[in-house]
C-alpha positions in Angstrom: 2.7 -0.4 14.2 -0.6 0.0 12.4 -1.0 -0.4 8.7 -3.2 1.7 6.3 -5.2 -0.2 3.8 -4.9 1.5 0.4 -7.5 0.9 -2.3 -7.7 2.3 -5.8 -11.5 2.5 -6.0 -11.8 2.2 -9.8 -9.8 -1.1 -10.1 -11.2 -4.0 -12.2 -12.4 -6.0 -9.1 -14.6 -3.2 -8.0 -16.0 -2.6 -11.5 -16.9 -6.3 -11.8 -18.6 -6.3 -8.4 -20.6 -3.2 -9.1 -21.6 -4.4 -12.5 -22.6 -7.8 -11.2 -24.6 -6.2 -8.3 -26.4 -3.9 -10.7 -27.3 -6.8 -13.0 -28.6 -8.8 -10.1 -30.7 -5.9 -8.8 -32.1 -5.2 -12.3 -32.9 -8.8 -13.0 -34.5 -9.1 -9.6 -36.9 -6.3 -10.6 -38.5 -8.3 -13.4 -40.5 -11.5 -13.2 -38.4 -14.4 -14.3 -41.4 -16.7 -14.7 -44.9 -16.5 -13.4 -44.8 -20.2 -12.4 -41.7 -19.8 -10.2 -43.1 -16.9 -8.2 -41.5 -13.9 -6.7 -39.1 -15.8 -4.4 -36.3 -16.0 -7.0 -36.7 -12.3 -7.9 -36.2 -11.3 -4.3 -33.2 -13.7 -3.9 -31.5 -12.4 -7.0 -32.1 -8.8 -6.0 -30.9 -9.5 -2.4 -27.7 -10.9 -3.8 -27.2 -7.6 -5.7 -27.7 -5.6 -2.5 -25.4 -8.0 -0.6 -22.6 -7.4 -3.1 -23.0 -3.7 -2.8 -22.9 -3.9 1.0 -19.7 -6.0 0.8 -18.1 -3.5 -1.6 -19.0 -0.5 0.6 -18.3 -2.1 4.0 -14.5 -2.3 3.3 -14.2 1.3 4.4 -16.2 0.9 7.6 -14.5 -2.3 8.7 -11.0 -1.0 8.5 -9.8 1.5 11.1 -7.1 3.0 8.8 -8.3 3.3 5.2 -7.5 5.3 2.1 -9.5 5.0 -1.1 -8.9 7.1 -4.1 -9.5 7.5 -7.9 -8.4 10.1 -10.4 -10.7 12.8 -9.0 -10.7 12.4 -5.2 -9.7 10.6 -2.1 -11.3 9.3 1.1 -9.1 9.2 4.2 -10.2 7.4 7.3 -7.7 7.4 10.2 -8.8 6.2 13.6 -12.4 7.4 13.2 -15.8 6.0 12.2 -16.3 8.1 9.1 -13.6 9.3 6.8 -13.3 12.6 5.1 -13.6 12.8 1.3 -12.4 15.6 -0.9 -11.3 16.2 -4.5 -7.6 16.5 -5.4 -8.3 19.8 -7.1 -9.3 21.3 -3.7 -5.8 20.7 -2.2 -3.6 23.7 -1.9 -0.7 22.1 -0.1 0.2 19.2 2.2 2.6 19.1 5.1 4.0 16.1 7.0 5.7 16.7 10.3 6.2 14.4 13.3 3.5 12.0 12.3 0.9 14.8 11.7 -0.4 15.2 8.2 -1.9 18.6 7.4 -3.9 19.2 4.3 -4.7 22.8 3.4 -7.5 23.2 1.0 -7.8 26.1 -1.5 -10.7 27.6 0.5 -8.5 27.8 3.6 -9.9 24.9 5.5 -7.3 22.7 7.2 -7.5 19.0 7.8 -5.2 17.3 10.2 -4.6 13.6 10.6 -2.6 12.1 13.5 -0.6 9.3 12.0 1.5 8.5 15.0 1.7 4.7 15.4 1.3 4.1 11.7 4.0 2.5 9.6 6.4 5.0 8.1 6.1 3.4 4.7 2.3 3.9 4.7 2.6 7.5 5.9 5.0 8.2 3.0 2.8 6.4 0.5 -0.2 8.5 1.6 1.7 11.8 1.4 3.2 10.9 -2.0 -0.3 10.0 -3.2 -1.6 13.4 -2.2 1.3 15.2 -3.8 1.2 13.3 -7.1 -2.5 13.7 -7.7 -2.8 17.3 -6.5 0.3 18.6 -8.3 -1.2 19.1 -11.8 -4.1 21.0 -10.3 -1.9 23.4 -8.4 0.0 24.8 -11.4 
């Protein structure tokens, strides 16, 4: 059985990585010393960009990925790119026979075939959608 990788996007590790990457990029923009040359600036800036690539690559490396924060969710199930939407856009969710259906308030339907995925991960995803979209539906 396949597992879904769940990641709360605004956790402390991601905040530290993004902050460090931004500091490296900003420091790399300024001259540290005219004697040293521009090689250190490009290395520091490159480190910042590398940290950003590592942070963003998590979604693309994994075949089954769910990332969320308070406002929205990105679901990637057996595809190259995932679909992202806000929790406030969800009208209802249905889970039947390994098929997760999400109906948005504009009438658009999203379907995810979760056959072959661990039942605990399917329930966790469904519960995540229900919990975060419930206050918006009342």
